[in-house]
N, C-alpha and C positions, 0 to 999 in steps of 0.2 A: 273338514267340519271349523275351518272357516267360519261360515257360512251359522253355525250353531252358534261359534264362539260370538260370534258382532252381535247375535239376534238377539242369544237367550244364552249369556256367561254363565248365569249360577249352574244351569242344568249341563250346560260344558263341563264345570267342573265336577261333578255328582260322574260324570262321564269319564274323565280323563281320570279321577279315582277310581273306579269301576276296571279300567286299563291297566292303574298300575296293580292293583287289588291282583286283577287274574295274572300279571304278568312276576310277579313277587313272589303270589306263594304258592303251594301245591294243589290241586284241585282231585280231593282223591275220593269225589261223590260216584258212587257209580252211575250215574243217571246223567251226569255234565261231558262234553266233550266243548271242542275247540273249532270251531268250522273254519275252514280258510278264506282268506281274503272275497274271493270269485263270490264266492256263497255269503259273506254280509254283505256284497257289493248288489249281488242280482235283489237278496231281499230287503233292499235299503232303496232299491230304485222306483222307474217310472210309474211300473206298473201295479205300484198301491195307491196310485191315483182310479187302476180303470175299475168301476162297476162291471163284473158278470154275472150273476144268478145264474145258473142252469149253468150246460155240455155245451162242450165245443161243440158245434154245428146246432144248437139248438138253445143259445143265449136269450133271454127275456129283456136283453137290451143290445141295444146296434155298435157297431163298434167296439165285434171281438173281435175280428181276425187274428190280429194281431196277439192277440192272447191265449185266443184258441191253440192258437200253435205253439205255444210256453205247455199249456198245457197235453200236448199230445205229444210235445216229447217228453214230458216229465211222465205220459205213461205207457211211455214205446222204451222207455230205461228203464222204468219200474220190469215192466214186465222180462225184459232179455235179464234185468240182475238176478231176480229168480223163479226164472222162465213159471212163472206164473198167465193163467189162458186172462182173467182181468185183473184189471186195481180196478181200483179211485182214491186218486191222491189229494179229494177234496177237506177230507176230515183237519181240523182245526190242532186237534189232541188224537193223542192217544184213545185218552177217557170218551172223547165225542166218537172216537171208530167204532171202540167198544158199547158205548148207547147203539149206536150207527144197527149191531152183529145186533144185538140184544135184542131190537125195536124190529127186526129183516123173518126174526128166526123165533122167536117170543110171543109170547101173550103175557101184558100181565097177569104175576102167578101161577107163573109156569115154574117147575124145582127147575134148578142151577147146583152143577157142580163146579167149587175151583179150591181152590189150596186159600187157607186161612192165612188173613194175614200176614197175620201174629206170627206162621210159618213162611213168611216169607212170598208170600201172594201180594196180591193189590188191592187197591180197593176199588175197583168196576169190576172184582171178582165176586162178591158180593159181601163186599161190608155192610158192616145192618146202617152203618152209618151215610153212605155212599145210594146213588140211584140203585143200581144195582140189588144191591140188601134190600130194600123200601120193595119197588116194585115189581120182585120176586121172588119166588118162595128158594133160599140158598140156602142149600147142605154145605157143609166145608167137608173139606180131607184136609189132611196133616202128615207129615213126612216122621218116622220115626228116630223115636229117640232113639233107639241107635248107632243106628247110619247117618240118621241126618237128610236122605235119601226117602223122597212122598213115598210114600207105604201103600204099596201095589194090593196088596190083603184088605185094607181099608175099602179100599178105592171103591173096590169090585162090588163090596159088603153091601156099603153104601147105595151102591149104584141100583145094585138087586131088589134095597130096602125102599129107596124111594124109587126110584123110576125118572130119573131127569132126560128134560128134552134138550138142554147144550151141559157138556162138559167142557171146561175152559180148562188148557192147560199151559205153564207156566207163570211166571211170579215176576215179584220186583227184587227179589234178596235172595232167588235157590242159586248157589252157584254152580248149580252140577247138569250138564245135556238132558233138556229136556223130551223125554223118552216118547215123543211120537208112535211109533208105534205100541207098544203098550197100554195107552191111553186109548188105541184109531180098536185094539183088540176088547175094551172094556164098554168105549160107545157100540160096538157092534152085538155085545154081548144084550144092551136094553136097547135100540132103539133109539138112543141118541144123539145127535150133530152132538160133532168134536170140531172145534173154535181153540187156533196156537193163538195166544198173548205173545208173539215174540220182536216186544218193543227193547228188551235188554240187549240181548241176544244178534241183532238182526240184519248188525253189518259181518258177524261169526258164521253167521247162514249161508248170504250177500259168499261169502268169499270159500267156502267149503269149511270152514274149521269148526263148525257146529253143524252136525246134525238139519236137514231141510223139514218143515212140517209138510211141504206140499204132497207127497202121494197120500200122506196121510192124513190131515185133516179138510172138513167142509170149510173150512173159512179161519184167512189169518188174519192177525190187523199187527200194528206197530207202531210207535214214532219216528218221527228221524235223525232225530238229533241225539240220540247214546253210542251208542258204536257204528249208526251207519255216518253219521259224520253230518249231519246237514242241517237241513232250519229247525226249529220248533212246531212240529206239527205230526199228523196221523195218516197214515192210509191202509188200508183194506186188501185182500187177496184173493185170490182161490186159484190154485194150480186146476182147477176143471170146471167151468161153468154147468150148473143143471137146470133141468127145471123146475120152475116152480113147481112143488109138491102140495102147500096150503090153497090153493086156489084165489090167494090174498090179488086188490090189482091195486095198481097205484091209481094214486092223485090224481083222476084226467085224465088218464091212457089208459082207461077198459082192461080190458083184459091181460093182465102180463103172460110169459112164457118162461121167462128165463131168471134164477134167481139175483144173477149182473144187476136185472132191470130196476129190479125190487130195492136191492142193496144202494144204488143207484137214487129208489126215487123218498129211500130213508134218510139217507146223507142231506139229499137238497128236491124236495122239497119243505121234509120230514123231520130235522130237528136245525137243522141251519141256512140260513140266507146264501146270500153272495159269499165266494172262494175267495182269499185271498191270496192272486196272483200276484203278488209280490213275493209270500214264501213260496205258493204253489212250482216259482219257476226259479227258486232260488231251491227245491227239490230236488229239480229234473239238472242244476247243476251237479249238486252232492251223488247223484245216481249216474249221470256220468266220471265223477269223479272215482264211484266207487267198481267201476263196471271196468276203469283201470288194473294191472297186473300189481305197481305196483304197491294197492291199498292192502292187496290178496296179505304181501309182507304185512306193511301194518298190524290188522288183526292177527296174524297170525305171532307178529310180538307182543300186543295185548294179553294176550293167553301168556308164552311165554312170562315177561314182565308177573301179571298174576300168580305165578305158579311161584317162583324166584319171592317174593313177598307170603308166600304161604306157609313156603317150606323155612324160611330164615322165621318168621313166625312160630312154627312147632319148635324148630329149637332153643327157642327163649320162653317158650313155654308156653303158649298160648294154644285156647282151644280154639281151635276151629269149625264149627258144625260140616257136620258132613266129612273131619278130617281132612280138606283141600279144599280146589278147585274145578273145573273143567274150565272154564269163560274167565270174562272177565270182574268177576265179583269175588269179596270172601267176605264171607258175614265173622264177626271175633265173640264168639261171649265172653267177655270180663269175669264174671262170679269167679274163677280163681286168682285176677289179679284184686281184688277187693275195690273194684275202680266199678261205678256207674257208666251206660252210655253217654250217657248227660253229662256228666264231668269229664269222662275223654273228651268228647267231642268237643268240651268250652276251652281246656285246657290247651288239648294237641292246633285251637283257632290260636291260643296266645302265639304258640312256637313257627304256624304261616300255613300250617296245615289242615286242607279246609276236607272235612268229611261228616259224615251224618252218625247217629245217633240209631239204634232200629233193636225193635225187639228181637228174637233169638228161640227158639220151638220151646215151647212149654217156659217160657218166661214169667216170672213173678212178678217181675215190678211192670210200675202202666206203660202205658207208648210214651209219656212223656218225659218216661227217667231212662228205663229198658237197663235192661243186662250187657244190653251189646251194643258193634258199631258196625256198620258197613265198607268195604273200603271196596274200589275198584279203581284201576289202572287205563281206561281210553285216555282220559285226558291227559295226560304224565306222557302216557305213553305215544299223541302225540306231537308233545314237543321234543321228540326222542330223546327220550330216555331209558338207559337197557338195563341186566337185570343186575348190572354193578350199584346201582343209582337205586333200583328196588331196595338191595337191603341196606346201606344205606338209610334212607325212610324208613324205612321199618326198627330200626336200631335206636334211629332218632324219636322216634313216634313210645317206644320199651322206656330209652331215658324217663320221657315226661310225665307216660301211663305211672311208671315208679314211681318218681319224687313229684308228688301232682301237687304241693302245696310250693314248690320249690322256685318263686319267678323269677330267679336271678338265672337257674335252668332255663326258662323258658324265651326270655330274652339271646341268649347266646345260640339255643338251636335256631332263633327264624333267625337271626345275622349270617348262620350255617345255610339254612333256608333260603336265604334270600340269592346269599352266592351261588346256590346251586342251582337258581331259576335264572339268574345270569348269562348265564354260562350256554340255555336249553330257550334262549327267543321264541313265544311264542306266533310273532307278527314282528319280522325280521326289520321292515320298512316304518 
């Protein structure tokens, strides 16, 4: 860091402060994690200098022979990790991966079905403030008020009524296993394609801690930076490639025979230009780490820690959506605690505990206030914390939320949080 410190000390000190923040606070945002130093080294390396529009062996620029090796390594490792027949590692984000799938499988105005954002879905699953709801005819399904789990009676009814061309399963705040096999039955009943967005549980899927969508879903998307613990980015996968059923033609390439060719053409040049080769190479590092036996132990601990937190919250009288979790995510309805998600997020921030306010199913408050919070265990598990630490963190959270105007209490908890964090450093060097 000496180069940055000497050339731009103002930004260097901002970077230093962020490093201190991460080291000294508890990160409970379910979509965040800490990469290895090897991933960061590759993401900050010389491959950021290289333009490589196109795909390995078919680039628009010269000098790509080395970065081709990195992208091929990323693809090979990802295929092995998920037992996939086809992968694309170029999407800059999960949202762009989803956009590429939509533009491949759909025409504007086609009907899509996804989990309602307020019930745990994602913006790109049909929200009207997003391209997915603006370009496509979006029908939302929901979770059951009684169980907090996806309501398949409603899904079947909506599918029969609206005949979607694409059904999306997965979400950003759904604490239970995604029911891929049940979604497949619904998709088959109406002739729809089935897309799984496993951005959240992908690391759990890779190690078998969460069921795999590969044999049930036509196409799968994910991010690489949540439970997969890689750099920020997106991926697209298929368990099995299949022949192009639409007669679509990729730009400048004549008739396309396989869906994989269409997806590749949609990603580039359809929605992206030059891939981020430093990030793709860092993805390869992360995929390699995820293939190691110890990564399975990590993902098992992520779920054990989430279950320990869930157990402690329930003992303290908190209302967990669906009654618990199968994954790394807890969604907590704070209505019976007389505190909003926004207020809880703000006061917990003062204690050194970072999380996000979140709407809960059938929420009566706005997305800017919310009745709930979302809690995740990937990042604190990466630090090496276990079930006893999880229970202590929940007790701190309960103390703060039960006395939400007590600034002295927040200061005292912050000191205890800082002390705990010092025993579990993220980057030892």
